[in-house]
VMD Tcl script that builds the backbone (N, CA, C; Angstrom):
set m [mol new atoms 462]
animate dup $m
set s [atomselect $m all]
$s set {name element resname resid chain x y z} {
  {N N MET 1 A 291.379 60.767 -138.663}
  {CA C MET 1 A 289.940 60.611 -138.462}
  {C C MET 1 A 289.223 61.351 -139.586}
  {N N SER 2 A 288.287 60.679 -140.237}
  {CA C SER 2 A 287.463 61.294 -141.272}
  {C C SER 2 A 286.132 61.701 -140.664}
  {N N ASP 3 A 285.525 62.741 -141.202}
  {CA C ASP 3 A 284.319 63.325 -140.640}
  {C C ASP 3 A 283.354 63.667 -141.766}
  {N N ILE 4 A 282.121 63.165 -141.669}
  {CA C ILE 4 A 281.061 63.489 -142.627}
  {C C ILE 4 A 279.998 64.262 -141.868}
  {N N TYR 5 A 279.608 65.407 -142.416}
  {CA C TYR 5 A 278.602 66.257 -141.791}
  {C C TYR 5 A 277.482 66.487 -142.798}
  {N N LEU 6 A 276.257 66.121 -142.429}
  {CA C LEU 6 A 275.106 66.277 -143.324}
  {C C LEU 6 A 273.954 66.945 -142.590}
  {N N GLU 7 A 273.222 67.800 -143.292}
  {CA C GLU 7 A 272.002 68.391 -142.771}
  {C C GLU 7 A 270.873 68.075 -143.740}
  {N N THR 8 A 269.735 67.636 -143.187}
  {CA C THR 8 A 268.559 67.321 -143.987}
  {C C THR 8 A 267.366 68.019 -143.358}
  {N N LEU 9 A 266.714 68.909 -144.104}
  {CA C LEU 9 A 265.524 69.597 -143.615}
  {C C LEU 9 A 264.306 68.781 -144.010}
  {N N ILE 10 A 263.497 68.442 -143.012}
  {CA C ILE 10 A 262.353 67.554 -143.215}
  {C C ILE 10 A 261.091 68.264 -142.740}
  {N N ASP 11 A 260.090 68.305 -143.594}
  {CA C ASP 11 A 258.826 68.961 -143.279}
  {C C ASP 11 A 257.944 67.997 -142.483}
  {N N ALA 12 A 258.355 67.776 -141.228}
  {CA C ALA 12 A 257.644 66.837 -140.348}
  {C C ALA 12 A 258.019 67.143 -138.901}
  {N N ASP 13 A 257.210 66.632 -138.001}
  {CA C ASP 13 A 257.395 66.819 -136.561}
  {C C ASP 13 A 258.694 66.178 -136.071}
  {N N ILE 14 A 259.389 66.855 -135.184}
  {CA C ILE 14 A 260.682 66.403 -134.661}
  {C C ILE 14 A 260.583 65.029 -133.996}
  {N N HIS 15 A 259.503 64.762 -133.267}
  {CA C HIS 15 A 259.357 63.473 -132.578}
  {C C HIS 15 A 259.258 62.330 -133.590}
  {N N HIS 16 A 258.513 62.575 -134.650}
  {CA C HIS 16 A 258.340 61.546 -135.685}
  {C C HIS 16 A 259.666 61.271 -136.402}
  {N N VAL 17 A 260.378 62.325 -136.759}
  {CA C VAL 17 A 261.662 62.172 -137.450}
  {C C VAL 17 A 262.671 61.457 -136.546}
  {N N PHE 18 A 262.699 61.834 -135.277}
  {CA C PHE 18 A 263.600 61.200 -134.306}
  {C C PHE 18 A 263.353 59.689 -134.253}
  {N N ASP 19 A 262.084 59.296 -134.175}
  {CA C ASP 19 A 261.765 57.875 -134.106}
  {C C ASP 19 A 262.119 57.149 -135.406}
  {N N LEU 20 A 261.879 57.776 -136.548}
  {CA C LEU 20 A 262.248 57.140 -137.813}
  {C C LEU 20 A 263.757 56.918 -137.903}
  {N N ALA 21 A 264.527 57.859 -137.388}
  {CA C ALA 21 A 265.988 57.763 -137.472}
  {C C ALA 21 A 266.545 56.629 -136.619}
  {N N ARG 22 A 265.809 56.182 -135.615}
  {CA C ARG 22 A 266.305 55.092 -134.767}
  {C C ARG 22 A 265.531 53.794 -134.969}
  {N N ASP 23 A 264.768 53.746 -136.052}
  {CA C ASP 23 A 263.957 52.578 -136.380}
  {C C ASP 23 A 264.806 51.547 -137.147}
  {N N ILE 24 A 265.026 50.404 -136.539}
  {CA C ILE 24 A 265.852 49.344 -137.121}
  {C C ILE 24 A 265.252 48.854 -138.446}
  {N N ASP 25 A 263.935 48.695 -138.499}
  {CA C ASP 25 A 263.284 48.193 -139.704}
  {C C ASP 25 A 263.440 49.172 -140.868}
  {N N LEU 26 A 263.290 50.459 -140.606}
  {CA C LEU 26 A 263.468 51.456 -141.652}
  {C C LEU 26 A 264.923 51.482 -142.123}
  {N N HIS 27 A 265.851 51.354 -141.190}
  {CA C HIS 27 A 267.269 51.330 -141.568}
  {C C HIS 27 A 267.543 50.180 -142.542}
  {N N GLN 28 A 266.956 49.022 -142.266}
  {CA C GLN 28 A 267.158 47.878 -143.156}
  {C C GLN 28 A 266.579 48.148 -144.542}
  {N N LYS 29 A 265.443 48.844 -144.619}
  {CA C LYS 29 A 264.876 49.203 -145.924}
  {C C LYS 29 A 265.798 50.161 -146.671}
  {N N SER 30 A 266.375 51.112 -145.943}
  {CA C SER 30 A 267.217 52.122 -146.600}
  {C C SER 30 A 268.549 51.545 -147.071}
  {N N THR 31 A 268.917 50.397 -146.561}
  {CA C THR 31 A 270.207 49.796 -146.910}
  {C C THR 31 A 270.037 48.494 -147.687}
  {N N SER 32 A 268.922 48.353 -148.373}
  {CA C SER 32 A 268.646 47.108 -149.092}
  {C C SER 32 A 269.705 46.832 -150.166}
  {N N ARG 33 A 270.329 47.888 -150.702}
  {CA C ARG 33 A 271.351 47.702 -151.731}
  {C C ARG 33 A 272.545 46.893 -151.195}
  {N N SER 34 A 272.857 47.071 -149.912}
  {CA C SER 34 A 273.968 46.324 -149.315}
  {C C SER 34 A 273.470 45.097 -148.541}
  {N N ASN 35 A 272.148 44.825 -148.645}
  {CA C ASN 35 A 271.549 43.670 -147.980}
  {C C ASN 35 A 271.807 43.685 -146.477}
  {N N GLU 36 A 271.745 44.866 -145.881}
  {CA C GLU 36 A 272.035 45.015 -144.455}
  {C C GLU 36 A 270.894 44.445 -143.615}
  {N N LYS 37 A 271.262 43.606 -142.660}
  {CA C LYS 37 A 270.293 42.971 -141.773}
  {C C LYS 37 A 270.779 43.067 -140.332}
  {N N ALA 38 A 269.834 43.326 -139.427}
  {CA C ALA 38 A 270.128 43.285 -137.994}
  {C C ALA 38 A 270.083 41.828 -137.565}
  {N N ILE 39 A 271.191 41.333 -137.010}
  {CA C ILE 39 A 271.277 39.896 -136.706}
  {C C ILE 39 A 271.431 39.592 -135.213}
  {N N ALA 40 A 271.693 40.621 -134.400}
  {CA C ALA 40 A 271.838 40.392 -132.954}
  {C C ALA 40 A 271.559 41.694 -132.221}
  {N N GLY 41 A 271.302 41.563 -130.905}
  {CA C GLY 41 A 270.933 42.739 -130.122}
  {C C GLY 41 A 269.514 43.139 -130.491}
  {N N ARG 42 A 269.263 44.424 -130.591}
  {CA C ARG 42 A 267.953 44.922 -131.041}
  {C C ARG 42 A 267.873 44.678 -132.547}
  {N N THR 43 A 266.915 43.866 -132.986}
  {CA C THR 43 A 266.835 43.520 -134.411}
  {C C THR 43 A 265.600 44.084 -135.101}
  {N N SER 44 A 264.733 44.772 -134.363}
  {CA C SER 44 A 263.593 45.451 -134.980}
  {C C SER 44 A 263.069 46.495 -134.007}
  {N N GLY 45 A 262.253 47.393 -134.528}
  {CA C GLY 45 A 261.664 48.438 -133.691}
  {C C GLY 45 A 262.629 49.578 -133.426}
  {N N LEU 46 A 262.341 50.329 -132.367}
  {CA C LEU 46 A 263.107 51.528 -132.038}
  {C C LEU 46 A 264.224 51.212 -131.055}
  {N N ILE 47 A 265.446 51.501 -131.451}
  {CA C ILE 47 A 266.588 51.266 -130.570}
  {C C ILE 47 A 266.604 52.332 -129.471}
  {N N GLU 48 A 267.028 51.945 -128.284}
  {CA C GLU 48 A 267.041 52.828 -127.114}
  {C C GLU 48 A 268.466 52.963 -126.568}
  {N N LYS 49 A 268.623 53.870 -125.647}
  {CA C LYS 49 A 269.922 54.093 -125.010}
  {C C LYS 49 A 270.417 52.792 -124.368}
  {N N ASN 50 A 271.716 52.549 -124.516}
  {CA C ASN 50 A 272.436 51.391 -123.979}
  {C C ASN 50 A 272.143 50.081 -124.704}
  {N N GLU 51 A 271.329 50.115 -125.756}
  {CA C GLU 51 A 271.088 48.910 -126.543}
  {C C GLU 51 A 272.137 48.806 -127.652}
  {N N THR 52 A 272.349 47.571 -128.083}
  {CA C THR 52 A 273.285 47.309 -129.181}
  {C C THR 52 A 272.517 46.689 -130.343}
  {N N VAL 53 A 273.122 46.781 -131.508}
  {CA C VAL 53 A 272.623 46.085 -132.683}
  {C C VAL 53 A 273.843 45.624 -133.473}
  {N N THR 54 A 273.775 44.398 -133.954}
  {CA C THR 54 A 274.825 43.887 -134.832}
  {C C THR 54 A 274.235 43.774 -136.226}
  {N N TRP 55 A 274.919 44.416 -137.169}
  {CA C TRP 55 A 274.505 44.437 -138.568}
  {C C TRP 55 A 275.394 43.509 -139.377}
  {N N ARG 56 A 274.788 42.878 -140.370}
  {CA C ARG 56 A 275.543 42.111 -141.366}
  {C C ARG 56 A 275.178 42.687 -142.713}
  {N N ALA 57 A 276.198 43.063 -143.489}
  {CA C ALA 57 A 275.943 43.705 -144.773}
  {C C ALA 57 A 277.092 43.427 -145.732}
  {N N LYS 58 A 276.784 43.569 -147.007}
  {CA C LYS 58 A 277.807 43.400 -148.026}
  {C C LYS 58 A 278.266 44.781 -148.486}
  {N N HIS 59 A 279.487 45.123 -148.106}
  {CA C HIS 59 A 280.102 46.392 -148.500}
  {C C HIS 59 A 281.409 46.090 -149.210}
  {N N LEU 60 A 281.618 46.784 -150.303}
  {CA C LEU 60 A 282.847 46.620 -151.088}
  {C C LEU 60 A 283.049 45.162 -151.499}
  {N N GLY 61 A 281.913 44.452 -151.747}
  {CA C GLY 61 A 281.971 43.085 -152.236}
  {C C GLY 61 A 282.192 42.019 -151.182}
  {N N VAL 62 A 282.247 42.421 -149.910}
  {CA C VAL 62 A 282.549 41.474 -148.836}
  {C C VAL 62 A 281.488 41.606 -147.737}
  {N N TYR 63 A 280.980 40.464 -147.248}
  {CA C TYR 63 A 280.073 40.509 -146.100}
  {C C TYR 63 A 280.855 40.852 -144.840}
  {N N GLN 64 A 280.325 41.797 -144.088}
  {CA C GLN 64 A 280.974 42.264 -142.861}
  {C C GLN 64 A 279.935 42.361 -141.754}
  {N N THR 65 A 280.400 42.336 -140.510}
  {CA C THR 65 A 279.516 42.588 -139.377}
  {C C THR 65 A 280.025 43.812 -138.625}
  {N N LEU 66 A 279.070 44.519 -138.045}
  {CA C LEU 66 A 279.366 45.737 -137.298}
  {C C LEU 66 A 278.422 45.786 -136.109}
  {N N THR 67 A 278.962 45.893 -134.912}
  {CA C THR 67 A 278.146 46.027 -133.710}
  {C C THR 67 A 278.271 47.444 -133.191}
  {N N THR 68 A 277.100 48.095 -133.006}
  {CA C THR 68 A 277.083 49.453 -132.469}
  {C C THR 68 A 276.266 49.492 -131.190}
  {N N LYS 69 A 276.528 50.529 -130.399}
  {CA C LYS 69 A 275.796 50.736 -129.151}
  {C C LYS 69 A 275.367 52.196 -129.067}
  {N N ILE 70 A 274.130 52.408 -128.630}
  {CA C ILE 70 A 273.644 53.766 -128.386}
  {C C ILE 70 A 274.187 54.187 -127.022}
  {N N ILE 71 A 275.077 55.183 -127.025}
  {CA C ILE 71 A 275.721 55.590 -125.765}
  {C C ILE 71 A 275.078 56.815 -125.129}
  {N N SER 72 A 274.302 57.571 -125.907}
  {CA C SER 72 A 273.573 58.696 -125.321}
  {C C SER 72 A 272.302 58.922 -126.119}
  {N N MET 73 A 271.274 59.431 -125.416}
  {CA C MET 73 A 270.008 59.736 -126.073}
  {C C MET 73 A 269.266 60.777 -125.257}
  {N N GLU 74 A 268.853 61.835 -125.935}
  {CA C GLU 74 A 267.998 62.862 -125.348}
  {C C GLU 74 A 266.844 63.058 -126.317}
  {N N LYS 75 A 265.715 62.411 -126.013}
  {CA C LYS 75 A 264.560 62.450 -126.915}
  {C C LYS 75 A 263.945 63.840 -126.916}
  {N N PRO 76 A 263.606 64.413 -128.016}
  {CA C PRO 76 A 263.815 64.011 -129.402}
  {C C PRO 76 A 264.977 64.768 -130.061}
  {N N HIS 77 A 266.000 65.106 -129.298}
  {CA C HIS 77 A 267.032 66.011 -129.817}
  {C C HIS 77 A 268.325 65.359 -130.284}
  {N N GLN 78 A 268.673 64.204 -129.737}
  {CA C GLN 78 A 269.916 63.576 -130.196}
  {C C GLN 78 A 270.044 62.159 -129.689}
  {N N PHE 79 A 270.790 61.379 -130.465}
  {CA C PHE 79 A 271.320 60.113 -129.969}
  {C C PHE 79 A 272.640 59.866 -130.678}
  {N N THR 80 A 273.504 59.116 -129.994}
  {CA C THR 80 A 274.836 58.849 -130.517}
  {C C THR 80 A 275.123 57.362 -130.416}
  {N N ASP 81 A 275.632 56.811 -131.515}
  {CA C ASP 81 A 276.067 55.418 -131.471}
  {C C ASP 81 A 277.548 55.336 -131.804}
  {N N ILE 82 A 278.174 54.321 -131.236}
  {CA C ILE 82 A 279.595 54.056 -131.487}
  {C C ILE 82 A 279.753 52.602 -131.895}
  {N N MET 83 A 280.823 52.325 -132.602}
  {CA C MET 83 A 281.142 50.955 -132.985}
  {C C MET 83 A 281.810 50.245 -131.802}
  {N N LEU 84 A 281.318 49.061 -131.486}
  {CA C LEU 84 A 281.973 48.209 -130.500}
  {C C LEU 84 A 282.876 47.193 -131.185}
  {N N LYS 85 A 282.393 46.650 -132.317}
  {CA C LYS 85 A 283.163 45.668 -133.105}
  {C C LYS 85 A 282.874 45.924 -134.572}
  {N N GLY 86 A 283.901 45.793 -135.396}
  {CA C GLY 86 A 283.684 45.955 -136.823}
  {C C GLY 86 A 284.964 46.277 -137.563}
  {N N ALA 87 A 284.802 46.641 -138.818}
  {CA C ALA 87 A 285.939 46.844 -139.717}
  {C C ALA 87 A 286.691 48.144 -139.477}
  {N N PHE 88 A 286.043 49.130 -138.879}
  {CA C PHE 88 A 286.713 50.406 -138.630}
  {C C PHE 88 A 287.638 50.303 -137.419}
  {N N LYS 89 A 288.607 51.184 -137.365}
  {CA C LYS 89 A 289.404 51.319 -136.152}
  {C C LYS 89 A 288.541 51.983 -135.080}
  {N N SER 90 A 287.739 52.971 -135.515}
  {CA C SER 90 A 286.759 53.603 -134.631}
  {C C SER 90 A 285.649 54.207 -135.478}
  {N N MET 91 A 284.466 54.363 -134.861}
  {CA C MET 91 A 283.328 54.958 -135.537}
  {C C MET 91 A 282.397 55.558 -134.502}
  {N N ARG 92 A 281.922 56.766 -134.789}
  {CA C ARG 92 A 280.976 57.475 -133.907}
  {C C ARG 92 A 279.999 58.206 -134.811}
  {N N HIS 93 A 278.704 58.033 -134.560}
  {CA C HIS 93 A 277.672 58.681 -135.366}
  {C C HIS 93 A 276.724 59.429 -134.443}
  {N N GLN 94 A 276.763 60.758 -134.547}
  {CA C GLN 94 A 275.857 61.616 -133.789}
  {C C GLN 94 A 274.676 61.965 -134.687}
  {N N HIS 95 A 273.471 61.768 -134.154}
  {CA C HIS 95 A 272.226 62.091 -134.843}
  {C C HIS 95 A 271.593 63.232 -134.043}
  {N N MET 96 A 271.452 64.407 -134.656}
  {CA C MET 96 A 270.919 65.571 -133.949}
  {C C MET 96 A 269.676 66.086 -134.669}
  {N N PHE 97 A 268.717 66.590 -133.882}
  {CA C PHE 97 A 267.429 67.024 -134.413}
  {C C PHE 97 A 267.060 68.364 -133.772}
  {N N ARG 98 A 266.619 69.293 -134.623}
  {CA C ARG 98 A 266.247 70.619 -134.129}
  {C C ARG 98 A 264.990 71.074 -134.853}
  {N N ASP 99 A 264.034 71.611 -134.082}
  {CA C ASP 99 A 262.824 72.168 -134.662}
  {C C ASP 99 A 263.158 73.521 -135.284}
  {N N VAL 100 A 262.797 73.689 -136.556}
  {CA C VAL 100 A 263.029 74.941 -137.271}
  {C C VAL 100 A 261.702 75.345 -137.911}
  {N N GLU 101 A 260.960 76.184 -137.209}
  {CA C GLU 101 A 259.680 76.698 -137.712}
  {C C GLU 101 A 258.739 75.575 -138.139}
  {N N GLY 102 A 258.580 74.578 -137.278}
  {CA C GLY 102 A 257.657 73.482 -137.542}
  {C C GLY 102 A 258.225 72.367 -138.401}
  {N N LYS 103 A 259.428 72.539 -138.897}
  {CA C LYS 103 A 260.107 71.488 -139.646}
  {C C LYS 103 A 261.229 70.944 -138.768}
  {N N THR 104 A 261.851 69.860 -139.196}
  {CA C THR 104 A 262.934 69.265 -138.424}
  {C C THR 104 A 264.221 69.319 -139.227}
  {N N LEU 105 A 265.247 69.902 -138.615}
  {CA C LEU 105 A 266.585 69.853 -139.200}
  {C C LEU 105 A 267.285 68.657 -138.582}
  {N N MET 106 A 267.523 67.644 -139.404}
  {CA C MET 106 A 268.212 66.432 -138.962}
  {C C MET 106 A 269.676 66.560 -139.383}
  {N N THR 107 A 270.572 66.439 -138.419}
  {CA C THR 107 A 271.997 66.588 -138.681}
  {C C THR 107 A 272.716 65.301 -138.307}
  {N N ASP 108 A 273.567 64.859 -139.210}
  {CA C ASP 108 A 274.409 63.689 -138.962}
  {C C ASP 108 A 275.853 64.148 -138.889}
  {N N ARG 109 A 276.554 63.678 -137.882}
  {CA C ARG 109 A 278.005 63.818 -137.826}
  {C C ARG 109 A 278.559 62.417 -137.664}
  {N N PHE 110 A 279.209 61.953 -138.714}
  {CA C PHE 110 A 279.718 60.587 -138.769}
  {C C PHE 110 A 281.238 60.655 -138.818}
  {N N GLU 111 A 281.873 60.202 -137.745}
  {CA C GLU 111 A 283.330 60.212 -137.651}
  {C C GLU 111 A 283.819 58.772 -137.678}
  {N N PHE 112 A 284.841 58.528 -138.482}
  {CA C PHE 112 A 285.364 57.173 -138.557}
  {C C PHE 112 A 286.861 57.206 -138.848}
  {N N GLU 113 A 287.491 56.126 -138.429}
  {CA C GLU 113 A 288.909 55.949 -138.698}
  {C C GLU 113 A 289.103 54.527 -139.192}
  {N N SER 114 A 289.763 54.412 -140.304}
  {CA C SER 114 A 290.040 53.089 -140.874}
  {C C SER 114 A 291.316 52.518 -140.265}
  {N N PRO 115 A 291.406 51.198 -140.235}
  {CA C PRO 115 A 292.663 50.590 -139.792}
  {C C PRO 115 A 293.720 50.725 -140.896}
  {N N PHE 116 A 294.858 50.191 -140.703}
  {CA C PHE 116 A 295.943 50.100 -141.682}
  {C C PHE 116 A 296.689 51.409 -141.904}
  {N N GLY 117 A 296.710 52.287 -140.897}
  {CA C GLY 117 A 297.552 53.476 -140.943}
  {C C GLY 117 A 297.393 54.319 -142.187}
  {N N ILE 118 A 298.514 54.599 -142.853}
  {CA C ILE 118 A 298.525 55.473 -144.011}
  {C C ILE 118 A 297.702 54.913 -145.167}
  {N N ILE 119 A 297.680 53.590 -145.320}
  {CA C ILE 119 A 296.863 52.968 -146.373}
  {C C ILE 119 A 295.376 53.209 -146.104}
  {N N GLY 120 A 294.973 53.093 -144.844}
  {CA C GLY 120 A 293.587 53.365 -144.456}
  {C C GLY 120 A 293.207 54.818 -144.702}
  {N N LYS 121 A 294.113 55.735 -144.371}
  {CA C LYS 121 A 293.844 57.161 -144.611}
  {C C LYS 121 A 293.704 57.448 -146.104}
  {N N LEU 122 A 294.526 56.814 -146.900}
  {CA C LEU 122 A 294.453 56.986 -148.345}
  {C C LEU 122 A 293.130 56.422 -148.884}
  {N N LEU 123 A 292.720 55.254 -148.399}
  {CA C LEU 123 A 291.453 54.659 -148.795}
  {C C LEU 123 A 290.292 55.585 -148.432}
  {N N ASN 124 A 290.349 56.187 -147.241}
  {CA C ASN 124 A 289.303 57.134 -146.825}
  {C C ASN 124 A 289.189 58.268 -147.829}
  {N N ARG 125 A 290.316 58.852 -148.156}
  {CA C ARG 125 A 290.336 60.019 -149.031}
  {C C ARG 125 A 289.880 59.670 -150.441}
  {N N ILE 126 A 290.340 58.548 -150.968}
  {CA C ILE 126 A 290.054 58.174 -152.352}
  {C C ILE 126 A 288.635 57.641 -152.527}
  {N N TYR 127 A 288.149 56.853 -151.559}
  {CA C TYR 127 A 286.908 56.127 -151.806}
  {C C TYR 127 A 285.914 56.113 -150.646}
  {N N LEU 128 A 286.343 55.752 -149.461}
  {CA C LEU 128 A 285.433 55.405 -148.376}
  {C C LEU 128 A 284.561 56.568 -147.906}
  {N N THR 129 A 285.105 57.772 -147.816}
  {CA C THR 129 A 284.309 58.910 -147.363}
  {C C THR 129 A 283.130 59.144 -148.306}
  {N N HIS 130 A 283.382 59.118 -149.611}
  {CA C HIS 130 A 282.296 59.297 -150.586}
  {C C HIS 130 A 281.279 58.159 -150.490}
  {N N TYR 131 A 281.750 56.937 -150.362}
  {CA C TYR 131 A 280.874 55.769 -150.249}
  {C C TYR 131 A 279.955 55.902 -149.033}
  {N N LEU 132 A 280.519 56.256 -147.886}
  {CA C LEU 132 A 279.723 56.370 -146.662}
  {C C LEU 132 A 278.781 57.568 -146.713}
  {N N LYS 133 A 279.209 58.658 -147.318}
  {CA C LYS 133 A 278.333 59.823 -147.454}
  {C C LYS 133 A 277.109 59.457 -148.302}
  {N N THR 134 A 277.317 58.755 -149.397}
  {CA C THR 134 A 276.211 58.314 -150.249}
  {C C THR 134 A 275.283 57.380 -149.474}
  {N N PHE 135 A 275.850 56.480 -148.691}
  {CA C PHE 135 A 275.094 55.547 -147.851}
  {C C PHE 135 A 274.174 56.324 -146.896}
  {N N LEU 136 A 274.718 57.350 -146.233}
  {CA C LEU 136 A 273.935 58.158 -145.295}
  {C C LEU 136 A 272.885 58.997 -146.008}
  {N N LEU 137 A 273.219 59.551 -147.166}
  {CA C LEU 137 A 272.259 60.354 -147.927}
  {C C LEU 137 A 271.058 59.515 -148.360}
  {N N GLU 138 A 271.294 58.272 -148.764}
  {CA C GLU 138 A 270.187 57.385 -149.150}
  {C C GLU 138 A 269.286 57.103 -147.957}
  {N N ARG 139 A 269.877 56.867 -146.811}
  {CA C ARG 139 A 269.113 56.630 -145.584}
  {C C ARG 139 A 268.286 57.861 -145.240}
  {N N ASN 140 A 268.917 59.035 -145.290}
  {CA C ASN 140 A 268.222 60.272 -144.936}
  {C C ASN 140 A 267.084 60.581 -145.900}
  {N N GLU 141 A 267.269 60.271 -147.168}
  {CA C GLU 141 A 266.217 60.510 -148.159}
  {C C GLU 141 A 264.992 59.663 -147.867}
  {N N LEU 142 A 265.190 58.414 -147.445}
  {CA C LEU 142 A 264.059 57.560 -147.100}
  {C C LEU 142 A 263.355 58.084 -145.841}
  {N N ILE 143 A 264.118 58.499 -144.834}
  {CA C ILE 143 A 263.525 59.072 -143.627}
  {C C ILE 143 A 262.681 60.290 -144.002}
  {N N LYS 144 A 263.231 61.180 -144.834}
  {CA C LYS 144 A 262.526 62.386 -145.264}
  {C C LYS 144 A 261.236 62.030 -146.002}
  {N N THR 145 A 261.314 61.112 -146.941}
  {CA C THR 145 A 260.145 60.720 -147.731}
  {C C THR 145 A 259.044 60.161 -146.841}
  {N N ILE 146 A 259.395 59.226 -145.971}
  {CA C ILE 146 A 258.396 58.598 -145.098}
  {C C ILE 146 A 257.803 59.625 -144.131}
  {N N ALA 147 A 258.633 60.455 -143.543}
  {CA C ALA 147 A 258.155 61.452 -142.584}
  {C C ALA 147 A 257.213 62.443 -143.249}
  {N N GLU 148 A 257.579 62.929 -144.417}
  {CA C GLU 148 A 256.757 63.934 -145.082}
  {C C GLU 148 A 255.464 63.328 -145.630}
  {N N GLU 149 A 255.501 62.086 -146.096}
  {CA C GLU 149 A 254.270 61.425 -146.541}
  {C C GLU 149 A 253.327 61.216 -145.377}
  {N N SER 150 A 253.842 60.852 -144.198}
  {CA C SER 150 A 253.015 60.658 -143.008}
  {C C SER 150 A 252.353 61.958 -142.594}
  {N N GLU 151 A 253.108 63.060 -142.661}
  {CA C GLU 151 A 252.579 64.366 -142.276}
  {C C GLU 151 A 251.422 64.764 -143.192}
  {N N MET 152 A 251.537 64.446 -144.467}
  {CA C MET 152 A 250.473 64.811 -145.419}
  {C C MET 152 A 249.202 64.029 -145.156}
  {N N ARG 153 A 249.316 62.798 -144.628}
  {CA C ARG 153 A 248.141 61.978 -144.346}
  {C C ARG 153 A 247.452 62.403 -143.058}
  {N N ASP 154 A 248.188 63.009 -142.145}
  {CA C ASP 154 A 247.616 63.400 -140.844}
  {C C ASP 154 A 246.772 64.651 -140.935}
}
mol reanalyze $m
mol bondsrecalc $m
mol representation Tube
mol addrep $m
């Protein structure tokens, strides 16, 4: 099992950051490089507990689909999604939010396991972990930018 842990400090209200992190439309903007689109389940707006979304995106030169489900949510402190169908053997993404002196510490814990045994583990180590970390960092940067710009306008 591979594990990516990221912390992003955002100068914005925890409720606003929480909602941006579960916004399907914003996610699609942050993943425009892979042409990621929500094609089934919740396809726009804010995803809620027990809802699913199926994504179609081009990763590693191949179009793939991935269906995830929000299995837990405690507004505005955390939500967790897991893969129901997709290319991974397993995937779990915990999104955690904590107020730190009026700012929001957004934490991602992304755990995944590739199929294909030892070959999958080697792929994770050589390429996939870095690829997915970059993918998450780009998403988090957009959330941070939008949240902080909104705070400045208020």
